KEMAR-774765 format. One line per 8 residues: their letters; for each residue z, y, x of C-alpha. Coordinates in Angstrom, 1 decimal, decimal comma, padded with zeros to 4 digits. Each point is the difference from the previous one (the first is absolute). Example, Ala and Ser with C-alpha at 12.3 -4.5 7.8 and 13.67 -1.06 7.14 Angstrom:
AS = 007,8/-004,5/012,3 | -000,7/003,4/001,4;
***
This chain:
MAHSNRTV = 058,9/105,7/214,7 | 001,6/001,7/002,9 | -002,6/002,8/001,7 | 000,2/001,3/003,6 | 000,6/003,4/001,0 | 002,2/000,8/-003,4 | 000,9/003,6/001,0 | 002,8/001,8/-001,4;
LLIDDEEN = 000,9/003,9/000,9 | 003,8/000,7/000,0 | 000,5/004,1/-000,4 | 004,1/000,8/000,3 | 001,7/002,5/002,2 | 003,3/-002,5/000,0 | -000,5/-001,8/002,9 | 002,5/-002,8/-000,6;
LRTLMARV = -001,4/-000,7/-003,6 | -003,8/000,3/000,9 | 000,8/-002,6/003,3 | 001,7/-002,5/-002,6 | -002,4/-000,2/-002,7 | -002,9/-000,3/002,7 | 001,6/-003,0/001,5 | 000,2/-001,9/-003,6;
IELEGYKV = -003,4/001,5/-001,1 | -001,0/-001,8/003,9 | 001,6/-003,2/-000,8 | -002,0/-000,1/-003,2 | -003,2/-000,2/002,3 | -001,1/003,9/-000,5 | -000,8/002,3/002,9 | 002,0/003,0/-000,4;
IQAKETKQ = -000,9/003,3/001,1 | 003,1/002,8/000,2 | 000,0/003,6/-000,7 | 002,5/002,6/-000,2 | -001,6/002,9/-002,2 | -002,8/000,5/-001,8 | -002,2/001,7/002,4 | 000,1/-003,5/002,2;
GLRLLEQH = -000,4/-002,0/-002,8 | -003,5/001,6/-001,0 | -000,9/-000,1/003,6 | 000,7/-003,6/000,5 | -002,1/-000,5/-003,5 | -002,9/001,5/001,8 | 000,2/-002,4/003,1 | 001,0/-003,2/-001,7;
DEIQVVIT = -002,7/-000,7/-002,7 | 001,5/-003,3/-000,7 | 003,7/001,3/-001,6 | -000,6/-001,8/-003,4 | 003,5/001,6/-001,5 | 002,4/002,9/000,9 | 003,6/000,4/-000,5 | 001,6/003,5/000,4;
DVRLPDGN = 003,2/001,7/-001,0 | 000,1/002,6/-002,4 | 001,9/002,5/002,5 | -001,8/000,4/003,0 | 000,3/002,9/002,7 | -003,2/001,4/-000,8 | -000,6/-000,5/-003,4 | 000,7/-002,7/-002,5;
GIDLSRTI = -001,6/-003,4/-000,7 | -000,9/001,1/-003,9 | -002,1/002,8/001,5 | -001,5/-002,8/002,2 | -000,5/-002,7/-002,4 | -002,7/002,5/-001,5 | -001,7/001,0/003,5 | -000,1/-003,5/000,8;
KEKYPATE = -001,7/-001,4/-003,2 | -002,4/002,8/000,3 | -000,9/-001,0/003,5 | 000,5/-003,8/-000,1 | -000,3/-001,1/-003,8 | 000,1/-003,7/000,8 | 003,2/000,6/002,2 | 003,1/-001,1/-002,3;
IIVLTAFG = 003,4/002,2/000,5 | 004,0/-001,0/-000,5 | 002,6/003,0/000,0 | 003,0/-000,4/000,9 | 002,7/002,3/-002,0 | 003,7/001,0/000,1 | 002,0/-001,7/-002,7 | -000,1/001,1/-003,2;
TITDGVTA = -003,4/002,2/000,4 | -002,1/-002,0/-002,0 | -001,9/003,3/-000,7 | -001,3/000,0/003,2 | -000,9/-003,4/-000,3 | -001,9/000,7/-003,3 | -001,8/002,9/001,1 | -001,2/-001,8/003,4;
IKNGAFDY = -001,5/-002,6/-002,3 | -001,7/002,7/-002,0 | -001,2/001,1/003,6 | -001,9/-003,2/000,6 | 003,1/-002,2/001,6 | 000,2/-003,7/-000,9 | 003,5/-000,1/-000,7 | 003,4/001,5/001,5;
LTKGDHQE = 003,2/-001,6/001,5 | 003,3/001,7/-000,2 | 001,8/-000,2/003,2 | 003,1/-002,3/-000,3 | -001,8/-002,9/-002,0 | -003,1/000,4/002,0 | 000,8/-003,4/002,1 | -000,2/-002,1/-003,0;
RLVPLLNK = -003,0/001,6/-001,2 | -002,0/000,7/002,9 | -001,8/-003,1/001,1 | -001,0/-001,0/-003,6 | -001,4/003,5/-000,8 | -001,7/000,3/003,3 | -001,7/-003,2/-000,4 | -001,4/001,2/-003,6;
AYERAFLQ = -001,1/003,3/001,3 | -001,8/-001,6/003,0 | -001,7/-002,6/-002,5 | -001,4/003,1/-002,0 | -001,1/002,0/003,4 | -001,8/-003,0/001,0 | -002,0/-000,9/-003,2 | -000,8/004,3/000,1;
HKIKRLEG = -001,1/-000,4/003,9 | -002,2/-003,0/-000,6 | -001,5/001,5/-003,2 | -000,9/002,8/002,3 | -001,5/-001,5/002,5 | -002,1/-002,6/-002,3 | -000,9/003,3/-002,0 | -001,1/001,3/003,4;
QLTIQFGF = -002,6/-002,8/000,7 | -001,3/000,3/-003,6 | -000,7/003,6/000,4 | -003,7/000,8/-000,6 | -000,6/000,6/004,0 | 000,4/-003,3/001,8 | -002,2/-001,6/002,6 | -000,7/-003,6/000,9;
DQVIGKSK = 003,0/-000,9/001,3 | 001,4/000,2/-003,6 | -002,9/-002,9/-001,0 | 002,4/-003,1/000,2 | -001,2/-003,3/001,3 | -001,1/-001,4/003,7 | -002,9/-002,7/-001,2 | -003,0/-000,2/001,5;
AITHAIEL = -001,8/001,2/-003,5 | 002,2/002,8/-000,7 | 000,0/001,3/003,8 | -003,7/-000,1/000,1 | -000,2/001,9/-003,0 | 002,3/002,7/001,6 | -001,9/-000,1/003,4 | -003,4/001,3/-002,0;
ARKVANTE = 001,7/002,4/-002,3 | 001,6/001,7/003,5 | -003,6/000,6/001,0 | -001,2/001,4/-002,8 | 003,2/001,9/-001,1 | -000,9/002,8/002,5 | -003,7/000,8/-000,9 | -001,6/001,6/-002,8;
NTVLLTGE = -001,9/-003,2/-001,6 | 000,7/-001,0/-003,4 | 001,9/-003,6/000,0 | -000,4/-002,9/-002,8 | 003,1/-002,1/-000,2 | -001,0/-003,3/-001,9 | 002,4/-003,1/-000,8 | 001,9/-001,1/-003,1;
TGTGKEVF = 002,1/002,1/-002,4 | 003,6/000,6/001,7 | -000,8/-000,6/003,6 | 001,0/003,7/001,0 | -003,2/002,1/000,3 | 001,8/002,9/-001,1 | 002,7/-001,0/002,8 | -003,1/000,2/002,3;
ARAIHFES = -001,5/003,2/-001,3 | 003,0/001,9/000,2 | 000,5/-001,2/003,8 | -003,7/000,8/000,7 | 000,5/003,6/-001,2 | 003,5/000,4/001,9 | -001,8/-001,3/003,3 | -002,5/002,5/-000,7;
KRKAKPFV = -000,8/003,9/001,2 | 000,2/000,3/-004,1 | 003,7/-000,9/000,0 | 001,5/003,1/-000,5 | -001,9/000,6/-003,0 | 000,0/-001,6/-003,6 | -000,2/-004,0/-000,8 | -001,1/-000,5/-003,3;
AFNCSAVS = -000,5/-003,3/-001,5 | -001,5/-000,7/-003,2 | -000,6/-003,4/-001,6 | -003,6/000,2/-002,2 | 001,3/-002,9/-002,3 | 003,3/002,2/-001,0 | -002,2/002,4/-002,6 | -003,0/-000,8/-002,1;
RELLESEL = -003,4/000,6/001,1 | -000,6/002,8/-002,0 | 003,1/001,9/001,8 | -001,0/-000,8/003,4 | -002,5/002,7/000,5 | 002,3/002,6/-000,8 | 002,9/-001,4/002,2 | -002,5/-000,5/003,1;
FGYAAGAF = -001,8/003,8/-000,5 | 002,6/001,8/-002,1 | -001,3/001,9/-003,0 | -000,6/003,6/-001,4 | 001,6/001,9/-003,4 | -002,0/-001,1/-002,6 | -001,7/-003,3/001,6 | 001,1/-001,7/-002,8;
TNATKDKR = 002,2/-000,6/-002,8 | 003,7/001,2/001,2 | -001,2/001,1/003,3 | 001,9/003,7/-000,9 | 000,3/000,8/004,1 | -002,0/-001,0/003,6 | 001,5/-003,1/001,1 | -000,1/-001,0/003,9;
GLLEEANG = -001,2/-003,3/000,9 | 001,0/-002,4/002,4 | -002,5/001,1/002,5 | 001,7/003,5/000,3 | 003,2/-001,8/-000,1 | -000,6/-001,8/002,9 | -001,9/003,1/001,8 | 000,3/-000,4/003,8;
GTLFLDEI = 001,7/-003,4/-000,6 | -001,5/-003,6/-000,8 | -000,6/-000,8/-003,5 | 000,6/-004,1/-000,7 | -002,0/-001,4/-003,0 | 001,2/-003,6/-000,8 | -001,8/-002,3/-002,2 | -003,2/002,2/000,9;
GELTTELQ = -002,2/-003,1/-002,1 | 001,2/001,5/-003,3 | -002,3/003,4/000,3 | -002,5/000,2/-002,1 | -004,0/000,3/001,2 | 000,1/003,7/-001,0 | 003,5/000,7/001,9 | -001,2/-002,0/003,0;
SKLLRLLE = -003,4/001,8/000,4 | 002,1/003,9/-000,3 | 002,6/-001,9/002,7 | -003,0/-000,8/002,3 | -001,5/003,5/-000,1 | 003,6/000,9/000,9 | -000,1/-002,3/003,1 | -003,1/001,6/001,0;
SGEYYRVG = 000,5/003,4/-000,6 | 003,6/000,8/-000,2 | -000,9/001,9/-003,2 | 000,8/-000,6/-003,6 | 000,5/001,8/-003,4 | 003,2/000,0/-002,2 | -000,7/-001,5/-003,8 | -001,1/002,9/-002,0;
DPKLRKAD = -000,7/002,6/003,2 | -003,0/000,9/001,7 | 001,9/001,3/002,4 | -001,2/-002,4/003,7 | 003,1/-000,9/001,9 | 000,6/-001,1/003,9 | 002,2/-002,8/000,1 | 002,1/-001,0/003,3;
VRFITATN = 000,7/-003,4/-000,3 | 000,3/-003,3/001,6 | -000,4/-002,8/-002,3 | 001,4/-003,4/000,5 | -000,6/-002,4/-003,0 | 000,6/-003,5/-000,7 | -001,0/-002,5/-002,4 | 001,3/-003,9/-000,7;
RHLEKEIE = -003,5/-000,9/-001,6 | -003,0/-001,0/001,9 | -002,0/003,0/-000,3 | -003,3/-001,7/001,7 | 000,0/-002,3/-003,1 | 000,5/003,0/-002,2 | -003,1/001,5/001,7 | -001,6/-002,8/-000,7;
KENFRSDL = 001,1/000,5/-004,2 | -001,5/003,3/000,5 | 003,7/001,4/-000,5 | 000,4/002,0/003,1 | -002,3/002,2/002,0 | -000,9/-001,8/003,2 | -000,8/003,5/002,0 | 003,7/000,5/-001,3;
FYRISVFQ = 001,6/-002,9/001,4 | -002,2/000,5/003,5 | 001,6/003,2/000,0 | 003,3/-000,8/-000,7 | 000,3/-003,6/002,1 | -000,8/001,8/003,4 | 003,3/-001,3/001,2 | 001,3/-003,5/-002,1;
IMLPALRD = 003,4/-001,3/000,6 | 000,6/-003,1/-001,6 | 003,7/000,0/-001,0 | 001,4/-003,8/000,2 | 001,6/-002,0/-003,1 | 003,7/-000,7/000,5 | -000,9/-004,0/-000,3 | -002,1/000,8/003,3;
RKEDIPSL = 002,9/001,5/002,0 | 003,0/-002,0/-001,3 | 001,9/000,2/003,3 | 000,6/003,6/-001,0 | 002,2/-000,6/-003,2 | 003,4/-000,3/001,8 | -000,6/003,6/001,6 | -001,4/001,2/-003,4;
TDYFMQHA = 002,9/-001,9/-001,9 | 002,5/001,7/002,4 | -001,6/003,5/-000,8 | -000,4/-000,3/-004,0 | 003,8/-001,3/000,2 | 001,5/002,7/001,6 | -001,5/002,4/-001,8 | 000,7/-001,5/-003,3;
SAKNNKRI = 003,5/-000,5/000,8 | 000,5/003,7/000,8 | -001,9/001,0/-003,6 | 002,4/-002,3/-001,7 | 002,9/000,8/002,2 | 000,4/-003,2/001,1 | 001,2/-002,0/003,2 | -002,0/-002,7/000,4;
EGYDLRFI = -000,1/-001,5/003,6 | -002,8/-002,2/000,4 | -001,5/-003,6/-001,7 | 000,2/-003,7/-000,1 | -002,9/-001,9/001,7 | -001,0/-001,7/-003,1 | -000,4/003,7/-001,5 | -002,5/001,1/002,8;
KLLEQHPW = -002,0/-003,5/000,0 | -000,4/000,2/-003,8 | -001,3/003,2/000,8 | -002,2/-001,1/002,6 | -001,5/-002,5/-002,3 | -000,8/002,3/-002,8 | -003,7/001,2/-000,4 | 000,8/003,2/-000,5;
KGNIRELK = -002,8/001,1/-002,1 | 001,1/003,3/-000,2 | 000,5/000,5/003,7 | 002,4/002,2/001,3 | 000,5/001,6/-002,8 | 001,5/-003,2/-002,1 | 002,3/-000,5/003,1 | 001,4/003,3/-000,1;
NVIERSVI = 000,7/-000,6/-004,0 | 001,6/-003,6/000,2 | 002,2/001,0/002,8 | 001,0/003,1/-001,6 | 000,5/-002,5/-003,5 | 002,1/-002,5/002,3 | 002,1/003,0/001,7 | 000,9/001,3/-003,7;
LCDEKQLT = 001,0/-003,3/-001,2 | 002,2/-000,8/003,4 | 003,6/-000,2/-000,7 | 000,7/-001,2/003,9 | -000,7/001,1/003,2 | -003,2/-001,9/000,3 | -003,2/-000,8/-001,7 | -000,4/-003,8/-000,9;
GDLLPYDF = -002,9/-001,7/-001,6 | 001,8/-000,4/-003,2 | -001,0/003,8/-000,8 | -003,8/-000,2/000,6 | -002,1/-000,5/-003,3 | 000,1/-003,4/-001,6 | -003,6/-000,7/001,4 | 000,9/000,6/003,8;
NLGEISES = 002,2/-003,5/-000,5 | -002,6/-002,0/-001,9 | -001,0/-001,0/003,6 | 003,3/-001,6/001,2 | -000,3/-003,5/-001,1 | 003,6/-001,4/-000,7 | 001,8/-002,1/-002,1 | 002,2/003,0/-001,1;
SLTLAEIE = -002,6/002,1/-000,1 | -002,3/-002,3/-002,6 | 003,2/-000,4/-002,6 | -000,8/001,6/-003,6 | 003,3/001,8/000,9 | -000,9/001,6/003,2 | -003,5/001,0/-001,4 | 001,7/001,2/-003,3;
KHHIQKVL = 002,6/002,2/002,2 | -002,7/001,6/002,6 | -002,0/000,8/-003,1 | 003,2/002,0/-002,3 | 000,4/001,6/003,4 | -003,3/001,3/000,1 | -000,3/001,2/-003,5 | 003,8/002,1/000,3;
ALTQGNKA = -001,4/001,5/003,5 | -003,3/001,0/-002,4 | 001,8/001,3/-002,8 | 002,2/001,7/002,4 | 003,3/-001,7/-001,6 | -000,9/000,5/-003,1 | 001,6/-002,9/-001,8 | -001,5/000,4/-003,3;
KAARLLGI = -003,3/000,6/001,1 | 000,0/-002,7/002,1 | 000,8/-002,6/-002,6 | -002,8/001,4/-002,0 | -002,4/-000,6/002,8 | 001,8/-003,7/000,7 | -000,2/-000,5/-003,7 | 003,5/-000,5/-000,4;
GVTTLYQK = 003,0/001,2/-001,8 | 002,6/002,3/002,2 | 002,5/-001,9/-000,6 | -001,8/-003,2/001,3 | -001,1/002,4/003,1 | 003,9/001,1/001,1 | 001,0/-004,0/000,2 | -003,1/-000,5/001,9;
IKDFSL = 001,4/002,7/002,3 | 003,1/-001,2/000,0 | -001,1/-003,7/000,7 | -002,5/001,1/002,8 | 002,4/002,5/001,6 | -002,4/002,7/-000,4;
***
């Protein structure tokens, strides 16, 4: 796939050679920026953050390309470097690679190797820059601009969250599992006055009910068996910032009482410690349960519910915002491609159609997992419907898809994906011999 803005920095004090190489590189569709010394080259790197590859001579008027490789890699780790060495000076090339260079070219035979090597270096640099950008998007601090989707349902939820973000109100996020509650909680924190302070997320269903209190409040040495020293709780970790409690419906009624006291007074005790402590924390909570029904069953305190639900935001299920599936797919596809070192350019119409027809009981989390699985299985430049799990294709009614052979093929594909290509395990799950499985893989061209 061709990319615009493919930029190379060429550093060489031999003007004739530099001009010739620049012309060759430009004919391959690259933009070339030229420099004749290390100082000028470093200045151009600072001025042009789009530079992905540097080609530098070893011998330069004010330094050498070997030291320059180390300097560039320290400041711009995602940028790749190719070093030009004099004929017979392989040692220079090896040293440059140890300093972080991608590879080296010997002057004299560089004409044949230049373009293929440049393309390989660019491919690696492109992926490194993409990963860096994606990691930047996934950092702990991001606002609502990173919430993907333009549907009416998600836009309404974002509008509500923006209004409450800069207040000190508690917020209750409701909705099905996998709808992105933690993403919203982080965005609310980031756009609040507390954004410079910690954001601490905790899933109340992730630990046993017996351990919840000590995780939340901390404990003193000797509070129970194996408590050999004091332990800070989540409240202290989040001091000055935001504490996000997911699945708050999992709290015991006793712990609900202690949390209510904390919300009303800002005071609490560590487990086994008589010292009264203060907490400066904003609470955001979330649940996929109907807490009103839990109140009727006496599983959840009504006074705590009214305290945490001062401002409620319902996050829509993915089936209620299916127009957002293409943009979500693009995002997850790019991230999974970079993560798995693949170059996926897009997807075909059938792929996105099957995604839009799926019920998505696991919501965005399920979509993310399906896209990553498809990227891992993909050997081409496009994601296709055949890469999706077998049940996605059941909605397609056609003569070809209803044959026993086609159903058997898809089922074997699904089991092989489940076992991550382990054929012995797949054969065991399918109830057939390994030899039979290998024959079917050959017959179906899997």
